[in-house]
Structure formats: structure tokens, C-alpha cells
Biopython code that builds the backbone (N, CA, C, O; Angstrom):
import numpy as np
from Bio.PDB.StructureBuilder import StructureBuilder

atoms = [
    (1, "MET", "N", (9.951, 19.171, 4.356)),
    (1, "MET", "CA", (10.478, 17.832, 4.181)),
    (1, "MET", "C", (9.357, 16.892, 3.741)),
    (1, "MET", "O", (8.186, 17.117, 4.048)),
    (2, "GLY", "N", (9.728, 15.852, 3.029)),
    (2, "GLY", "CA", (8.771, 14.920, 2.475)),
    (2, "GLY", "C", (8.330, 13.854, 3.458)),
    (2, "GLY", "O", (8.833, 13.758, 4.577)),
    (3, "ALA", "N", (7.383, 13.063, 3.009)),
    (3, "ALA", "CA", (6.872, 11.924, 3.761)),
    (3, "ALA", "C", (6.312, 10.930, 2.753)),
    (3, "ALA", "O", (6.118, 11.265, 1.584)),
    (4, "LEU", "N", (6.053, 9.711, 3.206)),
    (4, "LEU", "CA", (5.454, 8.675, 2.370)),
    (4, "LEU", "C", (4.073, 8.340, 2.908)),
    (4, "LEU", "O", (3.904, 8.085, 4.101)),
    (5, "SER", "N", (3.084, 8.342, 2.013)),
    (5, "SER", "CA", (1.717, 8.015, 2.414)),
    (5, "SER", "C", (1.056, 7.154, 1.341)),
    (5, "SER", "O", (1.584, 6.986, 0.241)),
    (6, "THR", "N", (-0.101, 6.617, 1.684)),
    (6, "THR", "CA", (-0.872, 5.804, 0.744)),
    (6, "THR", "C", (-2.345, 5.894, 1.092)),
    (6, "THR", "O", (-2.713, 6.354, 2.173)),
    (7, "HIS", "N", (-3.171, 5.461, 0.183)),
    (7, "HIS", "CA", (-4.578, 5.192, 0.457)),
    (7, "HIS", "C", (-5.024, 4.104, -0.499)),
    (7, "HIS", "O", (-4.395, 3.876, -1.533)),
    (8, "VAL", "N", (-6.125, 3.424, -0.147)),
    (8, "VAL", "CA", (-6.624, 2.325, -0.965)),
    (8, "VAL", "C", (-8.110, 2.541, -1.216)),
    (8, "VAL", "O", (-8.887, 2.775, -0.290)),
    (9, "LEU", "N", (-8.487, 2.457, -2.485)),
    (9, "LEU", "CA", (-9.893, 2.553, -2.874)),
    (9, "LEU", "C", (-10.346, 1.206, -3.415)),
    (9, "LEU", "O", (-9.704, 0.628, -4.291)),
    (10, "ASP", "N", (-11.451, 0.715, -2.887)),
    (10, "ASP", "CA", (-12.096, -0.508, -3.361)),
    (10, "ASP", "C", (-13.008, -0.084, -4.507)),
    (10, "ASP", "O", (-14.148, 0.323, -4.281)),
    (11, "THR", "N", (-12.509, -0.180, -5.726)),
    (11, "THR", "CA", (-13.285, 0.301, -6.870)),
    (11, "THR", "C", (-14.393, -0.668, -7.268)),
    (11, "THR", "O", (-15.260, -0.306, -8.063)),
    (12, "ALA", "N", (-14.388, -1.895, -6.735)),
    (12, "ALA", "CA", (-15.489, -2.826, -6.986)),
    (12, "ALA", "C", (-16.751, -2.369, -6.265)),
    (12, "ALA", "O", (-17.860, -2.559, -6.764)),
    (13, "SER", "N", (-16.582, -1.765, -5.092)),
    (13, "SER", "CA", (-17.741, -1.303, -4.329)),
    (13, "SER", "C", (-17.864, 0.217, -4.294)),
    (13, "SER", "O", (-18.847, 0.750, -3.780)),
    (14, "GLY", "N", (-16.873, 0.911, -4.838)),
    (14, "GLY", "CA", (-16.941, 2.372, -4.880)),
    (14, "GLY", "C", (-16.756, 3.035, -3.541)),
    (14, "GLY", "O", (-17.387, 4.055, -3.263)),
    (15, "ARG", "N", (-15.891, 2.471, -2.691)),
    (15, "ARG", "CA", (-15.664, 3.062, -1.367)),
    (15, "ARG", "C", (-14.219, 2.847, -0.930)),
    (15, "ARG", "O", (-13.506, 2.032, -1.514)),
    (16, "PRO", "N", (-13.786, 3.579, 0.100)),
    (16, "PRO", "CA", (-12.441, 3.354, 0.629)),
    (16, "PRO", "C", (-12.319, 1.929, 1.174)),
    (16, "PRO", "O", (-13.288, 1.363, 1.681)),
    (17, "ALA", "N", (-11.135, 1.367, 1.065)),
    (17, "ALA", "CA", (-10.873, 0.022, 1.571)),
    (17, "ALA", "C", (-10.431, 0.123, 3.028)),
    (17, "ALA", "O", (-9.267, 0.403, 3.313)),
    (18, "ALA", "N", (-11.353, -0.103, 3.932)),
    (18, "ALA", "CA", (-11.068, -0.004, 5.368)),
    (18, "ALA", "C", (-10.498, -1.307, 5.895)),
    (18, "ALA", "O", (-10.919, -2.389, 5.485)),
    (19, "ASP", "N", (-9.545, -1.203, 6.797)),
    (19, "ASP", "CA", (-8.912, -2.324, 7.489)),
    (19, "ASP", "C", (-8.176, -3.261, 6.530)),
    (19, "ASP", "O", (-8.215, -4.480, 6.697)),
    (20, "LEU", "N", (-7.518, -2.699, 5.544)),
    (20, "LEU", "CA", (-6.688, -3.475, 4.621)),
    (20, "LEU", "C", (-5.249, -3.433, 5.125)),
    (20, "LEU", "O", (-4.708, -2.361, 5.396)),
    (21, "ARG", "N", (-4.642, -4.593, 5.247)),
    (21, "ARG", "CA", (-3.261, -4.696, 5.741)),
    (21, "ARG", "C", (-2.271, -4.285, 4.659)),
    (21, "ARG", "O", (-2.404, -4.661, 3.494)),
    (22, "ILE", "N", (-1.268, -3.500, 5.073)),
    (22, "ILE", "CA", (-0.193, -3.057, 4.179)),
    (22, "ILE", "C", (1.132, -3.286, 4.887)),
    (22, "ILE", "O", (1.322, -2.853, 6.024)),
    (23, "ASP", "N", (2.055, -3.973, 4.204)),
    (23, "ASP", "CA", (3.415, -4.142, 4.714)),
    (23, "ASP", "C", (4.333, -3.201, 3.944)),
    (23, "ASP", "O", (4.194, -3.046, 2.730)),
    (24, "LEU", "N", (5.260, -2.582, 4.640)),
    (24, "LEU", "CA", (6.247, -1.690, 4.034)),
    (24, "LEU", "C", (7.629, -2.288, 4.234)),
    (24, "LEU", "O", (7.990, -2.683, 5.342)),
    (25, "ALA", "N", (8.406, -2.354, 3.147)),
    (25, "ALA", "CA", (9.768, -2.894, 3.219)),
    (25, "ALA", "C", (10.725, -1.968, 2.484)),
    (25, "ALA", "O", (10.336, -1.249, 1.563)),
    (26, "LEU", "N", (11.970, -1.999, 2.903)),
    (26, "LEU", "CA", (13.069, -1.281, 2.265)),
    (26, "LEU", "C", (13.864, -2.307, 1.456)),
    (26, "LEU", "O", (14.142, -3.406, 1.938)),
    (27, "ILE", "N", (14.225, -1.943, 0.231)),
    (27, "ILE", "CA", (14.989, -2.835, -0.634)),
    (27, "ILE", "C", (16.348, -2.205, -0.886)),
    (27, "ILE", "O", (16.437, -1.095, -1.410)),
    (28, "ASP", "N", (17.422, -2.925, -0.506)),
    (28, "ASP", "CA", (18.777, -2.417, -0.736)),
    (28, "ASP", "C", (19.690, -3.570, -1.129)),
    (28, "ASP", "O", (19.211, -4.667, -1.414)),
    (29, "GLY", "N", (20.982, -3.337, -1.147)),
    (29, "GLY", "CA", (21.948, -4.347, -1.549)),
    (29, "GLY", "C", (21.928, -5.599, -0.683)),
    (29, "GLY", "O", (22.343, -6.669, -1.126)),
    (30, "ALA", "N", (21.453, -5.470, 0.540)),
    (30, "ALA", "CA", (21.381, -6.620, 1.443)),
    (30, "ALA", "C", (20.094, -7.414, 1.254)),
    (30, "ALA", "O", (19.926, -8.468, 1.867)),
    (31, "GLY", "N", (19.189, -6.926, 0.421)),
    (31, "GLY", "CA", (17.918, -7.616, 0.188)),
    (31, "GLY", "C", (16.739, -6.763, 0.593)),
    (31, "GLY", "O", (16.800, -5.534, 0.560)),
    (32, "THR", "N", (15.670, -7.429, 0.973)),
    (32, "THR", "CA", (14.433, -6.760, 1.368)),
    (32, "THR", "C", (14.291, -6.843, 2.884)),
    (32, "THR", "O", (14.352, -7.924, 3.470)),
    (33, "ARG", "N", (14.100, -5.678, 3.509)),
    (33, "ARG", "CA", (13.980, -5.614, 4.966)),
    (33, "ARG", "C", (12.625, -5.024, 5.338)),
    (33, "ARG", "O", (12.309, -3.893, 4.968)),
    (34, "TRP", "N", (11.820, -5.804, 6.079)),
    (34, "TRP", "CA", (10.511, -5.347, 6.535)),
    (34, "TRP", "C", (10.687, -4.159, 7.475)),
    (34, "TRP", "O", (11.553, -4.174, 8.350)),
    (35, "LEU", "N", (9.856, -3.121, 7.288)),
    (35, "LEU", "CA", (9.904, -1.953, 8.177)),
    (35, "LEU", "C", (8.704, -1.882, 9.107)),
    (35, "LEU", "O", (8.855, -1.624, 10.301)),
    (36, "LYS", "N", (7.505, -2.114, 8.561)),
    (36, "LYS", "CA", (6.308, -2.025, 9.401)),
    (36, "LYS", "C", (5.098, -2.594, 8.695)),
    (36, "LYS", "O", (5.084, -2.765, 7.476)),
    (37, "THR", "N", (4.082, -2.883, 9.491)),
    (37, "THR", "CA", (2.775, -3.300, 8.995)),
    (37, "THR", "C", (1.748, -2.327, 9.553)),
    (37, "THR", "O", (1.768, -1.999, 10.739)),
    (38, "VAL", "N", (0.858, -1.874, 8.693)),
    (38, "VAL", "CA", (-0.208, -0.953, 9.096)),
    (38, "VAL", "C", (-1.519, -1.444, 8.481)),
    (38, "VAL", "O", (-1.521, -2.310, 7.606)),
    (39, "HIS", "N", (-2.625, -0.880, 8.948)),
    (39, "HIS", "CA", (-3.943, -1.149, 8.375)),
    (39, "HIS", "C", (-4.597, 0.182, 8.024)),
    (39, "HIS", "O", (-4.394, 1.186, 8.707)),
    (40, "THR", "N", (-5.369, 0.177, 6.972)),
    (40, "THR", "CA", (-6.074, 1.396, 6.590)),
    (40, "THR", "C", (-7.234, 1.655, 7.558)),
    (40, "THR", "O", (-7.776, 0.735, 8.172)),
    (41, "ASN", "N", (-7.588, 2.922, 7.672)),
    (41, "ASN", "CA", (-8.709, 3.314, 8.522)),
    (41, "ASN", "C", (-10.004, 3.340, 7.688)),
    (41, "ASN", "O", (-10.007, 2.898, 6.539)),
    (42, "ALA", "N", (-11.070, 3.841, 8.246)),
    (42, "ALA", "CA", (-12.369, 3.870, 7.569)),
    (42, "ALA", "C", (-12.342, 4.695, 6.280)),
    (42, "ALA", "O", (-13.190, 4.514, 5.406)),
    (43, "ARG", "N", (-11.375, 5.591, 6.166)),
    (43, "ARG", "CA", (-11.247, 6.419, 4.958)),
    (43, "ARG", "C", (-10.293, 5.793, 3.939)),
    (43, "ARG", "O", (-9.996, 6.412, 2.917)),
    (44, "GLY", "N", (-9.808, 4.573, 4.202)),
    (44, "GLY", "CA", (-8.896, 3.906, 3.289)),
    (44, "GLY", "C", (-7.472, 4.432, 3.364)),
    (44, "GLY", "O", (-6.638, 4.118, 2.514)),
    (45, "ARG", "N", (-7.200, 5.229, 4.382)),
    (45, "ARG", "CA", (-5.873, 5.824, 4.566)),
    (45, "ARG", "C", (-5.240, 5.271, 5.832)),
    (45, "ARG", "O", (-5.908, 4.627, 6.641)),
    (46, "THR", "N", (-3.967, 5.523, 5.996)),
    (46, "THR", "CA", (-3.321, 5.184, 7.260)),
    (46, "THR", "C", (-3.474, 6.379, 8.200)),
    (46, "THR", "O", (-3.591, 7.521, 7.755)),
    (47, "ASP", "N", (-3.473, 6.108, 9.485)),
    (47, "ASP", "CA", (-3.691, 7.189, 10.454)),
    (47, "ASP", "C", (-2.568, 8.207, 10.472)),
    (47, "ASP", "O", (-2.770, 9.360, 10.853)),
    (48, "ARG", "N", (-1.392, 7.783, 10.063)),
    (48, "ARG", "CA", (-0.255, 8.704, 9.967)),
    (48, "ARG", "C", (0.567, 8.299, 8.761)),
    (48, "ARG", "O", (0.353, 7.217, 8.216)),
    (49, "PRO", "N", (1.504, 9.133, 8.325)),
    (49, "PRO", "CA", (2.332, 8.739, 7.172)),
    (49, "PRO", "C", (3.046, 7.415, 7.428)),
    (49, "PRO", "O", (3.379, 7.087, 8.567)),
    (50, "LEU", "N", (3.275, 6.669, 6.367)),
    (50, "LEU", "CA", (4.036, 5.422, 6.486)),
    (50, "LEU", "C", (5.454, 5.717, 6.952)),
    (50, "LEU", "O", (6.000, 5.014, 7.803)),
    (51, "LEU", "N", (6.040, 6.758, 6.388)),
    (51, "LEU", "CA", (7.346, 7.259, 6.817)),
    (51, "LEU", "C", (7.253, 8.769, 6.885)),
    (51, "LEU", "O", (6.793, 9.402, 5.935)),
    (52, "ASP", "N", (7.678, 9.354, 7.982)),
    (52, "ASP", "CA", (7.694, 10.813, 8.056)),
    (52, "ASP", "C", (9.050, 11.318, 7.575)),
    (52, "ASP", "O", (9.916, 10.529, 7.196)),
    (53, "ALA", "N", (9.224, 12.613, 7.592)),
    (53, "ALA", "CA", (10.438, 13.222, 7.027)),
    (53, "ALA", "C", (11.713, 12.666, 7.652)),
    (53, "ALA", "O", (12.708, 12.487, 6.950)),
    (54, "GLY", "N", (11.708, 12.391, 8.945)),
    (54, "GLY", "CA", (12.898, 11.879, 9.612)),
    (54, "GLY", "C", (13.210, 10.420, 9.293)),
    (54, "GLY", "O", (14.341, 9.974, 9.489)),
    (55, "GLU", "N", (12.226, 9.676, 8.806)),
    (55, "GLU", "CA", (12.413, 8.256, 8.497)),
    (55, "GLU", "C", (12.672, 8.005, 7.014)),
    (55, "GLU", "O", (13.228, 6.972, 6.644)),
    (56, "LEU", "N", (12.274, 8.940, 6.179)),
    (56, "LEU", "CA", (12.364, 8.788, 4.728)),
    (56, "LEU", "C", (13.824, 8.779, 4.283)),
    (56, "LEU", "O", (14.628, 9.580, 4.759)),
    (57, "ALA", "N", (14.165, 7.867, 3.368)),
    (57, "ALA", "CA", (15.530, 7.773, 2.847)),
    (57, "ALA", "C", (15.482, 7.664, 1.324)),
    (57, "ALA", "O", (14.486, 7.223, 0.750)),
    (58, "LEU", "N", (16.568, 8.071, 0.687)),
    (58, "LEU", "CA", (16.707, 7.865, -0.749)),
    (58, "LEU", "C", (16.935, 6.371, -0.943)),
    (58, "LEU", "O", (18.028, 5.866, -0.686)),
    (59, "ALA", "N", (15.917, 5.676, -1.389)),
    (59, "ALA", "CA", (15.991, 4.213, -1.439)),
    (59, "ALA", "C", (14.834, 3.666, -2.257)),
    (59, "ALA", "O", (13.940, 4.394, -2.689)),
    (60, "ARG", "N", (14.886, 2.348, -2.454)),
    (60, "ARG", "CA", (13.780, 1.617, -3.063)),
    (60, "ARG", "C", (12.941, 1.007, -1.941)),
    (60, "ARG", "O", (13.464, 0.551, -0.925)),
    (61, "TYR", "N", (11.631, 1.012, -2.155)),
    (61, "TYR", "CA", (10.694, 0.492, -1.173)),
    (61, "TYR", "C", (9.706, -0.439, -1.860)),
    (61, "TYR", "O", (9.568, -0.442, -3.084)),
    (62, "GLU", "N", (9.019, -1.233, -1.035)),
    (62, "GLU", "CA", (7.925, -2.054, -1.535)),
    (62, "GLU", "C", (6.767, -1.977, -0.562)),
    (62, "GLU", "O", (6.932, -2.206, 0.636)),
    (63, "LEU", "N", (5.595, -1.654, -1.084)),
    (63, "LEU", "CA", (4.353, -1.753, -0.334)),
    (63, "LEU", "C", (3.672, -3.039, -0.775)),
    (63, "LEU", "O", (3.524, -3.283, -1.972)),
    (64, "THR", "N", (3.255, -3.862, 0.178)),
    (64, "THR", "CA", (2.509, -5.071, -0.144)),
    (64, "THR", "C", (1.109, -4.924, 0.433)),
    (64, "THR", "O", (0.925, -4.850, 1.647)),
    (65, "PHE", "N", (0.137, -4.884, -0.453)),
    (65, "PHE", "CA", (-1.263, -4.716, -0.081)),
    (65, "PHE", "C", (-1.921, -6.099, -0.037)),
    (65, "PHE", "O", (-1.894, -6.824, -1.032)),
    (66, "HIS", "N", (-2.500, -6.466, 1.085)),
    (66, "HIS", "CA", (-3.105, -7.789, 1.270)),
    (66, "HIS", "C", (-4.579, -7.734, 0.846)),
    (66, "HIS", "O", (-5.479, -7.636, 1.679)),
    (67, "VAL", "N", (-4.793, -7.799, -0.455)),
    (67, "VAL", "CA", (-6.130, -7.558, -1.005)),
    (67, "VAL", "C", (-7.075, -8.746, -0.878)),
    (67, "VAL", "O", (-8.267, -8.540, -0.648)),
    (68, "ALA", "N", (-6.594, -9.982, -1.019)),
    (68, "ALA", "CA", (-7.500, -11.136, -0.899)),
    (68, "ALA", "C", (-8.081, -11.218, 0.509)),
    (68, "ALA", "O", (-9.275, -11.474, 0.667)),
    (69, "ASP", "N", (-7.260, -11.005, 1.526)),
    (69, "ASP", "CA", (-7.759, -11.013, 2.911)),
    (69, "ASP", "C", (-8.835, -9.951, 3.098)),
    (69, "ASP", "O", (-9.849, -10.196, 3.751)),
    (70, "TYR", "N", (-8.612, -8.768, 2.524)),
    (70, "TYR", "CA", (-9.586, -7.674, 2.623)),
    (70, "TYR", "C", (-10.915, -8.083, 1.993)),
    (70, "TYR", "O", (-11.965, -7.933, 2.618)),
    (71, "PHE", "N", (-10.882, -8.597, 0.759)),
    (71, "PHE", "CA", (-12.125, -8.954, 0.081)),
    (71, "PHE", "C", (-12.817, -10.142, 0.748)),
    (71, "PHE", "O", (-14.046, -10.181, 0.807)),
    (72, "ARG", "N", (-12.053, -11.105, 1.249)),
    (72, "ARG", "CA", (-12.666, -12.226, 1.970)),
    (72, "ARG", "C", (-13.385, -11.733, 3.230)),
    (72, "ARG", "O", (-14.474, -12.209, 3.552)),
    (73, "ALA", "N", (-12.779, -10.787, 3.936)),
    (73, "ALA", "CA", (-13.397, -10.240, 5.147)),
    (73, "ALA", "C", (-14.721, -9.547, 4.835)),
    (73, "ALA", "O", (-15.601, -9.467, 5.692)),
    (74, "LEU", "N", (-14.860, -9.046, 3.609)),
    (74, "LEU", "CA", (-16.118, -8.415, 3.195)),
    (74, "LEU", "C", (-17.155, -9.448, 2.754)),
    (74, "LEU", "O", (-18.313, -9.104, 2.517)),
    (75, "GLY", "N", (-16.745, -10.701, 2.644)),
    (75, "GLY", "CA", (-17.663, -11.741, 2.216)),
    (75, "GLY", "C", (-17.607, -12.047, 0.732)),
    (75, "GLY", "O", (-18.448, -12.785, 0.218)),
    (76, "ALA", "N", (-16.624, -11.489, 0.037)),
    (76, "ALA", "CA", (-16.487, -11.764, -1.393)),
    (76, "ALA", "C", (-16.101, -13.226, -1.588)),
    (76, "ALA", "O", (-15.285, -13.769, -0.843)),
    (77, "VAL", "N", (-16.691, -13.850, -2.591)),
    (77, "VAL", "CA", (-16.348, -15.226, -2.923)),
    (77, "VAL", "C", (-15.201, -15.175, -3.921)),
    (77, "VAL", "O", (-15.364, -14.717, -5.052)),
    (78, "LEU", "N", (-14.038, -15.652, -3.487)),
    (78, "LEU", "CA", (-12.844, -15.637, -4.319)),
    (78, "LEU", "C", (-12.439, -17.065, -4.646)),
    (78, "LEU", "O", (-12.673, -17.979, -3.854)),
    (79, "ALA", "N", (-11.839, -17.255, -5.797)),
    (79, "ALA", "CA", (-11.301, -18.562, -6.164)),
    (79, "ALA", "C", (-10.173, -18.916, -5.204)),
    (79, "ALA", "O", (-9.606, -18.039, -4.551)),
    (80, "GLU", "N", (-9.853, -20.189, -5.121)),
    (80, "GLU", "CA", (-8.700, -20.642, -4.340)),
    (80, "GLU", "C", (-7.693, -21.266, -5.282)),
    (80, "GLU", "O", (-8.003, -22.297, -5.880)),
    (81, "PRO", "N", (-6.546, -20.725, -5.445)),
    (81, "PRO", "CA", (-6.105, -19.475, -4.830)),
    (81, "PRO", "C", (-6.753, -18.272, -5.514)),
    (81, "PRO", "O", (-7.188, -18.347, -6.663)),
    (82, "ALA", "N", (-6.804, -17.163, -4.779)),
    (82, "ALA", "CA", (-7.386, -15.927, -5.316)),
    (82, "ALA", "C", (-6.547, -15.406, -6.474)),
    (82, "ALA", "O", (-5.324, -15.541, -6.475)),
    (83, "PHE", "N", (-7.211, -14.809, -7.456)),
    (83, "PHE", "CA", (-6.491, -14.220, -8.583)),
    (83, "PHE", "C", (-5.458, -13.217, -8.093)),
    (83, "PHE", "O", (-4.298, -13.276, -8.502)),
    (84, "LEU", "N", (-5.862, -12.294, -7.219)),
    (84, "LEU", "CA", (-4.936, -11.368, -6.566)),
    (84, "LEU", "C", (-4.933, -11.683, -5.079)),
    (84, "LEU", "O", (-5.945, -11.519, -4.398)),
    (85, "ASP", "N", (-3.806, -12.128, -4.588)),
    (85, "ASP", "CA", (-3.656, -12.386, -3.158)),
    (85, "ASP", "C", (-3.063, -11.152, -2.502)),
    (85, "ASP", "O", (-3.724, -10.474, -1.715)),
    (86, "THR", "N", (-1.812, -10.869, -2.833)),
    (86, "THR", "CA", (-1.172, -9.629, -2.404)),
    (86, "THR", "C", (-0.761, -8.860, -3.645)),
    (86, "THR", "O", (-0.474, -9.446, -4.689)),
    (87, "VAL", "N", (-0.735, -7.549, -3.521)),
    (87, "VAL", "CA", (-0.291, -6.679, -4.619)),
    (87, "VAL", "C", (0.960, -5.952, -4.146)),
    (87, "VAL", "O", (0.872, -5.053, -3.309)),
    (88, "PRO", "N", (2.129, -6.331, -4.673)),
    (88, "PRO", "CA", (3.359, -5.620, -4.318)),
    (88, "PRO", "C", (3.574, -4.439, -5.267)),
    (88, "PRO", "O", (3.416, -4.566, -6.481)),
    (89, "VAL", "N", (3.929, -3.310, -4.704)),
    (89, "VAL", "CA", (4.238, -2.128, -5.507)),
    (89, "VAL", "C", (5.637, -1.670, -5.103)),
    (89, "VAL", "O", (5.855, -1.226, -3.976)),
    (90, "ARG", "N", (6.583, -1.785, -6.041)),
    (90, "ARG", "CA", (7.962, -1.337, -5.798)),
    (90, "ARG", "C", (8.158, 0.028, -6.425)),
    (90, "ARG", "O", (7.713, 0.286, -7.543)),
    (91, "PHE", "N", (8.826, 0.891, -5.696)),
    (91, "PHE", "CA", (9.049, 2.260, -6.164)),
    (91, "PHE", "C", (10.298, 2.798, -5.478)),
    (91, "PHE", "O", (10.817, 2.191, -4.542)),
    (92, "ALA", "N", (10.768, 3.935, -5.952)),
    (92, "ALA", "CA", (11.970, 4.550, -5.383)),
    (92, "ALA", "C", (11.677, 5.975, -4.938)),
    (92, "ALA", "O", (10.913, 6.696, -5.580)),
    (93, "ILE", "N", (12.291, 6.366, -3.838)),
    (93, "ILE", "CA", (12.258, 7.744, -3.341)),
    (93, "ILE", "C", (13.545, 8.403, -3.822)),
    (93, "ILE", "O", (14.642, 7.959, -3.486)),
    (94, "SER", "N", (13.404, 9.459, -4.606)),
    (94, "SER", "CA", (14.576, 10.107, -5.192)),
    (94, "SER", "C", (14.772, 11.549, -4.736)),
    (94, "SER", "O", (15.735, 12.199, -5.140)),
    (95, "ASP", "N", (13.870, 12.055, -3.900)),
    (95, "ASP", "CA", (13.972, 13.432, -3.432)),
    (95, "ASP", "C", (13.314, 13.520, -2.057)),
    (95, "ASP", "O", (12.105, 13.323, -1.931)),
    (96, "LEU", "N", (14.106, 13.815, -1.032)),
    (96, "LEU", "CA", (13.591, 13.852, 0.335)),
    (96, "LEU", "C", (12.742, 15.080, 0.629)),
    (96, "LEU", "O", (12.039, 15.116, 1.639)),
    (97, "ALA", "N", (12.797, 16.069, -0.222)),
    (97, "ALA", "CA", (12.030, 17.287, 0.004)),
    (97, "ALA", "C", (10.586, 17.147, -0.468)),
    (97, "ALA", "O", (9.726, 17.928, -0.060)),
    (98, "GLN", "N", (10.312, 16.177, -1.311)),
    (98, "GLN", "CA", (8.964, 16.011, -1.861)),
    (98, "GLN", "C", (8.138, 15.048, -1.019)),
    (98, "GLN", "O", (8.670, 14.207, -0.295)),
    (99, "GLY", "N", (6.834, 15.195, -1.134)),
    (99, "GLY", "CA", (5.922, 14.222, -0.560)),
    (99, "GLY", "C", (5.738, 13.086, -1.553)),
    (99, "GLY", "O", (5.680, 13.317, -2.760)),
    (100, "TRP", "N", (5.645, 11.869, -1.055)),
    (100, "TRP", "CA", (5.481, 10.684, -1.901)),
    (100, "TRP", "C", (4.203, 9.970, -1.479)),
    (100, "TRP", "O", (4.080, 9.508, -0.344)),
    (101, "HIS", "N", (3.256, 9.887, -2.405)),
    (101, "HIS", "CA", (1.962, 9.261, -2.129)),
    (101, "HIS", "C", (1.761, 8.151, -3.159)),
    (101, "HIS", "O", (1.808, 8.399, -4.364)),
    (102, "VAL", "N", (1.537, 6.925, -2.679)),
    (102, "VAL", "CA", (1.408, 5.760, -3.555)),
    (102, "VAL", "C", (0.048, 5.115, -3.290)),
    (102, "VAL", "O", (-0.050, 4.234, -2.436)),
    (103, "PRO", "N", (-0.996, 5.529, -3.998)),
    (103, "PRO", "CA", (-2.324, 4.966, -3.788)),
    (103, "PRO", "C", (-2.531, 3.667, -4.570)),
    (103, "PRO", "O", (-1.814, 3.379, -5.528)),
    (104, "LEU", "N", (-3.523, 2.898, -4.142)),
    (104, "LEU", "CA", (-3.905, 1.673, -4.840)),
    (104, "LEU", "C", (-5.408, 1.704, -5.064)),
    (104, "LEU", "O", (-6.177, 1.949, -4.135)),
    (105, "LEU", "N", (-5.820, 1.454, -6.292)),
    (105, "LEU", "CA", (-7.225, 1.251, -6.632)),
    (105, "LEU", "C", (-7.353, -0.225, -6.956)),
    (105, "LEU", "O", (-6.601, -0.739, -7.784)),
    (106, "VAL", "N", (-8.301, -0.929, -6.314)),
    (106, "VAL", "CA", (-8.289, -2.387, -6.409)),
    (106, "VAL", "C", (-9.685, -2.987, -6.456)),
    (106, "VAL", "O", (-10.630, -2.461, -5.870)),
    (107, "THR", "N", (-9.789, -4.103, -7.171)),
    (107, "THR", "CA", (-10.935, -5.003, -7.159)),
    (107, "THR", "C", (-10.345, -6.399, -6.927)),
    (107, "THR", "O", (-9.123, -6.538, -6.869)),
    (108, "PRO", "N", (-11.174, -7.421, -6.795)),
    (108, "PRO", "CA", (-10.598, -8.766, -6.673)),
    (108, "PRO", "C", (-9.857, -9.229, -7.934)),
    (108, "PRO", "O", (-9.130, -10.221, -7.891)),
    (109, "TRP", "N", (-10.036, -8.515, -9.063)),
    (109, "TRP", "CA", (-9.476, -8.964, -10.335)),
    (109, "TRP", "C", (-8.547, -7.966, -10.998)),
    (109, "TRP", "O", (-7.977, -8.266, -12.047)),
    (110, "SER", "N", (-8.380, -6.789, -10.419)),
    (110, "SER", "CA", (-7.543, -5.786, -11.081)),
    (110, "SER", "C", (-7.057, -4.759, -10.064)),
    (110, "SER", "O", (-7.611, -4.613, -8.974)),
    (111, "TYR", "N", (-5.989, -4.044, -10.466)),
    (111, "TYR", "CA", (-5.513, -2.953, -9.620)),
    (111, "TYR", "C", (-4.798, -1.930, -10.484)),
    (111, "TYR", "O", (-4.398, -2.204, -11.616)),
    (112, "SER", "N", (-4.653, -0.750, -9.916)),
    (112, "SER", "CA", (-3.938, 0.341, -10.560)),
    (112, "SER", "C", (-3.277, 1.163, -9.468)),
    (112, "SER", "O", (-3.801, 1.286, -8.360)),
    (113, "THR", "N", (-2.128, 1.718, -9.790)),
    (113, "THR", "CA", (-1.433, 2.600, -8.858)),
    (113, "THR", "C", (-0.817, 3.750, -9.657)),
    (113, "THR", "O", (-0.726, 3.686, -10.883)),
    (114, "TYR", "N", (-0.408, 4.772, -8.967)),
    (114, "TYR", "CA", (0.220, 5.934, -9.603)),
    (114, "TYR", "C", (0.945, 6.726, -8.521)),
    (114, "TYR", "O", (0.776, 6.474, -7.328)),
    (115, "ARG", "N", (1.734, 7.661, -8.947)),
    (115, "ARG", "CA", (2.367, 8.560, -7.986)),
    (115, "ARG", "C", (1.416, 9.719, -7.752)),
    (115, "ARG", "O", (1.202, 10.550, -8.634)),
    (116, "GLY", "N", (0.857, 9.766, -6.573)),
    (116, "GLY", "CA", (-0.073, 10.827, -6.218)),
    (116, "GLY", "C", (0.644, 11.999, -5.580)),
    (116, "GLY", "O", (1.873, 12.051, -5.537)),
    (117, "SER", "N", (-0.137, 12.927, -5.094)),
    (117, "SER", "CA", (0.436, 14.114, -4.453)),
    (117, "SER", "C", (-0.107, 14.275, -3.047)),
    (117, "SER", "O", (0.260, 15.220, -2.348)),
]
sb = StructureBuilder()
sb.init_structure("model")
sb.init_model(0)
sb.init_chain("A")
sb.init_seg("    ")
for serial, (resi, resn, name, xyz) in enumerate(atoms, 1):
    if name == "N":
        sb.init_residue(resn, " ", resi, " ")
    sb.init_atom(name, np.array(xyz, "f"), 0.0, 1.0, " ", f" {name:<3s}", serial, name[0])
structure = sb.get_structure()
């Protein structure tokens, strides 16, 4: 059975983004419903999957990465307002048997994501 996971790399400093806040929401006909908030560990990953096989549903989701807070905590000087405050990534789960990994590579000025394995 599948699961949903993520990791975040701070490509400005070339290291995992530790203690970065991530919000997970489910998007359906009723709107957007918050599911949980987690923080990355020292390896830029969450300590456990965002959703395990029993929680995963065929649905649309949104991960919101709080990148400005992360960079400010490191002492980065950001404009007010920051160019990137939060980075929302919307995606869909279409197969419960597969693993779904949604990583983020980020700097204060850019980001990239992809479907990982």
C-alpha cells in the first residue's frame, strides 16, 4: 500500500531544510480542509509519512511549505514582504497502491518540486 511523504532541501545553503513547517490539506467539493501540521527533522524529512496507507485517499491535496519563516530563523535577510512566504504545492493521489513523494527544493527566491519515489 502507498503512503505520502516529502522532504525539503535548502539549495541556497546546500543542506536539508531542518525545522521547516509544512501544512497538509485535503481539497474536495466542500473546499480545503486542514489535516495536519508537521516540521522537518535534521535530514529535511518528516519523522513519519504525512499520510500512511490507511489514511491515504484518492483525492487532491495541498502541501504548504513555510519557507520565509525557515529562512528568517536561519538569519537570512528577506525583503518585507518576502518574495516567497509560503509555497503551496497542489497535487492529486490517483493510485493508493503507489508511494507518493513530493519534495521541495527551495531558496529565498526560487523553488522546484517533482514527483519523487
